[in-house]
C-alpha positions in Angstrom: -58.7 48.3 -72.2 -57.7 49.9 -69.0 -55.4 48.1 -66.6 -55.0 48.1 -62.7 -52.0 47.2 -60.4 -52.2 44.3 -58.1 -50.2 44.5 -54.7 -50.1 42.8 -51.5 -51.3 44.4 -48.3 -50.6 42.2 -45.4 -51.5 38.7 -46.3 -54.2 39.9 -48.6 -54.1 40.8 -52.4 -55.4 44.1 -53.5 -56.2 45.8 -56.7 -55.4 49.7 -57.1 -58.4 50.9 -59.3 -57.9 53.9 -61.6 -60.0 56.9 -60.7 -62.6 56.4 -63.5 -63.4 53.0 -61.9 -63.7 54.0 -58.2 -66.8 52.6 -56.4 -69.0 54.7 -53.9 -69.4 53.2 -50.5 -67.0 50.6 -48.6 -67.9 47.2 -50.0 -68.3 45.5 -53.3 -69.7 42.0 -54.1 -67.2 39.6 -55.7 -68.1 36.9 -58.3 -65.9 34.5 -59.9 -66.7 34.6 -63.7 -65.3 32.1 -66.4 -61.8 34.0 -66.8 -61.8 36.4 -64.1 -63.4 38.4 -61.2 -66.3 40.7 -61.5 -66.8 43.5 -58.8 -70.3 44.8 -58.3 -71.1 47.8 -55.9 -73.0 47.1 -52.9 -75.6 50.1 -53.4 -79.4 49.7 -53.3 -80.5 48.4 -56.6 -77.0 48.2 -58.1 -77.2 44.4 -58.7 -80.4 44.6 -60.6 -79.1 47.7 -62.5 -75.6 46.1 -63.2 -77.3 43.1 -64.7 -79.8 45.0 -66.8 -77.0 47.1 -68.4 -74.8 43.9 -68.9 -77.5 42.2 -70.8 -78.2 45.3 -72.7 -74.4 45.6 -73.7 -74.4 42.1 -75.2 -74.3 41.9 -79.0 -77.2 40.5 -80.7 -77.0 37.0 -81.7 -78.4 36.1 -85.3 -78.1 32.2 -84.7 -81.0 29.9 -84.3 -81.2 28.6 -80.9 -83.1 25.7 -81.8 -82.2 22.5 -83.8 -84.0 20.3 -86.0 -84.5 16.7 -84.5 -82.9 13.8 -86.5 -85.2 10.9 -87.2 -85.1 8.0 -84.7 -82.3 5.5 -85.2 -83.1 1.7 -85.7 -81.1 -0.2 -83.0 -80.4 -3.8 -82.5 -81.1 -4.8 -78.9 -80.4 -8.4 -79.3 -76.7 -8.4 -79.0 
């Protein structure tokens, strides 16, 4: 995994990206995800392309996504 340096510039925090991770353009969209931050380039179609590539990169899940319903329980409502 590649790492990047974090530094202060004025009162803001910045990240120095390695050359292989540089963006075209001047802005990115920032999204907070469960354990970090996701940067998406602001170019036409980039969001849709990004999410298509992200979903395509997910491993296939071989787990049933449904469950069997249990029989209804008898309850005593006269407590």
